C-alpha positions as CSV (number, residue, x, y, z in Angstrom):
1,M,178.1,31.7,168.8
2,K,176.9,35.3,169.0
3,L,173.3,34.1,169.4
4,F,174.4,32.2,172.5
5,Y,175.9,35.3,174.1
6,T,172.8,37.3,173.2
7,E,170.5,34.7,174.8
8,Y,172.8,33.9,177.8
9,P,174.9,36.9,178.8
10,S,177.2,36.3,181.8
11,E,174.7,38.1,184.1
12,K,172.0,35.6,183.2
13,L,174.2,32.6,183.4
14,K,175.2,33.2,187.0
15,D,171.5,33.6,188.0
16,L,170.1,30.6,186.3
17,S,167.9,28.4,188.4
18,L,168.4,24.6,188.5
19,E,165.1,24.3,186.5
20,D,166.5,26.6,183.8
21,Y,169.9,24.9,183.7
22,A,169.4,21.1,184.0
23,I,167.9,18.7,181.4
24,S,164.4,17.6,182.1
25,N,162.0,15.4,180.2
26,Q,159.3,18.0,180.5
27,N,161.4,21.1,179.5
28,R,163.5,21.2,176.3
29,G,164.2,24.9,176.8
30,T,166.9,24.4,179.4
31,L,170.5,25.5,178.9
32,C,171.9,22.0,179.0
33,Y,169.3,20.6,176.6
34,K,170.1,23.4,174.1
35,L,173.9,22.7,174.4
36,E,173.6,19.0,174.1
37,F,170.7,18.4,171.7
38,G,169.3,21.8,170.6
39,K,170.3,24.9,168.7
40,Y,173.7,25.2,170.4
41,R,174.8,21.6,169.7
42,E,177.3,22.7,167.0
43,C,179.0,25.3,169.2
44,E,182.6,24.6,170.0
45,P,183.7,23.0,172.2
46,G,180.9,20.5,172.2
47,I,179.7,18.9,175.5
48,V,177.9,15.8,174.0
49,G,179.3,12.6,175.6
50,G,180.3,9.7,173.5
51,F,182.9,7.0,173.0
52,I,186.5,7.7,172.1
């Protein structure tokens, strides 16, 4: 979790552009991609959708 806060401090989060935030087929470096499928997938609480 510490890595997340190092890469995305609160100052950076509030200034993210849509292109840096939203998932795109062309860019796997976005925040949403990293949270849902990438290196932050195991962070709690998870955001991955699924069936209950």
